[in-house]
C-alpha positions in Angstrom: -17.3 0.3 -8.8 -17.7 2.9 -6.4 -15.1 3.4 -4.1 -12.9 6.4 -2.0 -10.4 9.0 -3.1 -7.6 9.1 -0.5 -4.5 11.5 0.4 -1.6 10.0 2.5 0.4 12.4 4.8 4.0 12.2 5.7 4.9 11.2 9.7 6.0 13.0 11.1 5.4 16.5 9.0 8.4 17.1 6.7 10.5 20.0 6.3 10.9 21.6 4.4 7.8 20.2 2.0 8.8 18.2 -0.4 7.3 19.0 -3.8 5.1 15.7 -4.4 2.0 14.2 -3.0 0.6 11.0 -2.9 -3.1 10.4 -3.5 -5.2 7.6 -5.2 -8.4 5.9 -5.3 -9.8 2.1 -3.8 -13.3 0.6 -4.7 -14.6 -2.8 -4.1 -17.2 -4.0 -6.1 -18.3 -7.6 -4.9 -14.9 -10.0 -4.8 -12.9 -7.7 -6.9 -10.9 -4.9 -5.2 -9.0 -2.4 -7.4 -6.9 0.5 -5.5 -4.5 3.1 -7.2 -1.4 5.4 -6.0 -0.8 8.7 -7.9 2.6 10.2 -7.2 2.9 13.4 -8.4 5.6 16.3 -8.4 9.2 16.2 -8.1 9.7 12.7 -8.5 13.6 13.4 -8.9 13.2 14.1 -4.8 12.6 10.1 -4.6 14.9 7.0 -5.1 12.1 4.8 -7.8 13.0 0.9 -8.5 13.9 0.1 -12.3 11.2 -1.6 -13.6 11.9 -5.5 -13.0 12.4 -7.5 -16.7 10.4 -10.5 -14.4 8.1 -8.6 -11.8 8.0 -11.4 -8.8 7.1 -12.0 -5.4 10.0 -10.1 -3.2 10.9 -9.7 0.9 11.5 -6.6 1.9 10.1 -4.1 -0.2 9.2 -1.7 2.2 13.0 -1.4 2.8 12.8 0.6 -0.3 10.2 2.7 -1.8 6.6 0.7 -1.6 3.3 1.1 -2.0 1.8 -0.9 0.9 -2.2 -1.2 1.8 -3.6 -3.5 4.8 -7.3 -5.6 4.7 -8.9 -6.5 7.8 -12.1 -8.3 8.1 -14.3 -5.6 10.3 -14.3 -7.1 14.1 -11.8 -9.4 13.4 -7.9 -9.5 14.4 -6.8 -11.2 11.3 -5.6 -9.1 8.4 -3.4 -9.0 5.3 -0.2 -6.8 4.5 -0.1 -6.1 0.8 3.4 -4.8 -0.5 3.7 -3.4 -4.4 6.9 -2.0 -5.6 7.5 0.5 -8.4 9.6 -2.5 -10.0 6.4 -4.9 -10.3 7.5 -7.1 -7.1 5.0 -7.4 -4.9 4.1 -9.6 -1.9 0.9 -10.5 0.7 1.3 -11.0 4.6 -1.6 -12.8 6.6 -1.2 -11.8 10.3 -3.3 -13.5 13.5 -3.3 -10.0 15.1 -1.3 -6.9 15.7 1.9 -7.5 14.2 1.3 -11.5 14.9 1.7 -15.0 13.1 3.1 -13.2 10.2 3.1 -15.5 6.7 3.3 -15.4 3.0 -0.3 -15.5 1.9 -0.5 -18.5 -0.1 -3.8 -18.5 -1.4 -2.2 -15.6 -4.1 0.4 -17.0 -6.1 0.3 -13.9 -8.3 -0.3 -9.6 -8.8 -0.7 -7.8 -11.6 0.5 -5.1 -10.1 0.6 -1.9 -12.8 3.0 0.7 -12.9 2.6 3.6 -15.4 6.1 6.2 -14.6 6.0 9.8 -16.6 8.4 13.1 -15.8 6.5 13.8 -13.1 4.1 11.0 -12.2 4.0 7.6 -11.2 1.3 5.1 -10.6 1.2 1.9 -9.2 -2.0 0.1 -9.6 -3.4 -3.4 -8.6 -7.1 -4.9 -9.1 -7.3 -7.9 -6.8 -9.8 -11.0 -6.5 -10.2 -10.9 -2.6 -12.3 -13.9 -2.1 -9.2 -15.8 -2.5 -8.8 -14.8 1.1 -12.6 -13.4 2.5 -15.8 -14.2 1.8 -17.4 -11.9 -0.3 -19.8 -10.5 2.1 -17.3 -9.6 4.4 -16.7 -5.9 5.3 -13.4 -5.0 5.2 -11.1 -2.3 6.9 -8.6 -0.8 5.1 -5.4 1.2 5.7 -3.5 2.6 2.8 0.5 3.5 3.3 3.4 4.3 1.3 7.5 4.0 2.2 8.9 6.2 -0.2 12.6 6.4 0.1 14.3 10.4 -0.5 17.4 10.9 -3.1 19.5 11.1 0.1 18.4 7.6 1.7 16.5 9.1 4.1 12.7 6.7 4.5 10.0 8.7 4.7 6.3 7.3 5.6 3.2 7.8 4.4 -0.4 6.9 5.5 -4.2 8.2 5.4 -3.4 9.2 9.3 -1.2 8.2 11.6 -3.0 7.6 15.3 0.7 6.6 17.5 3.8 8.7 18.7 5.5 6.4 15.7 4.7 5.4 12.5 3.0 2.1 12.1 0.9 1.0 9.8 -0.5 -1.7 11.3 -2.3 0.0 13.8 -5.8 -1.4 13.5 -6.8 2.2 14.5 -5.5 3.5 11.2 -7.4 1.0 8.8 -9.6 4.3 8.0 -11.7 2.9 4.8 -14.6 0.8 5.5 -15.8 -1.4 1.9 
C-alpha cells in the first residue's frame, strides 16, 4: 500500500508557536484506506479526551480535539466527513454538495479507530473499507484536518491548506490528496 505523508498547519498561524506538530500518513490500496495522525510534542498544551470504555458513534466530536478527513469522488459534488476522537468515538457524515444535505452515513456502522498515547505523543489511526461508500475504481480526493482544543479552552483548526479567509475544511479546493 503506497501513500503520502502529510503535515497539518494551523489557521491562522498561532503566536506564540505551540510546542507540538501534527503529521501523518494516508494510503489506499484497492478498497482499503488507511490514515494515521501523529501528534508529537508538549501535549500538556492540549485538551485530549480520555479513552472511552465503549467507543461509539457520536455527534459533535469537532467540539473537542478531533481528527477529521474528507473524502470526495473526483469531479463529483458528494463527499463524506469522517470524525475520529482520541477517546475512540467516531462519526461519518455524507454531504450532497458543499455543506448541503448533511446526513449520517448509515453504510458504515462502525469504525475501528485505534488510539495510542505516550507522554509526548498521540497516534489516531483508522483502516477503512471504502467500498462500502464508493466504487474501488473511483479516484478519491481527500482533505485532511484536525480540530485541537488548547488547555486554555481555545479551539484551533489545522489542515493541509487553508485556501479561504476562514478555516473551512469542507472547501473542495482543500481536498489536496488524490488516492
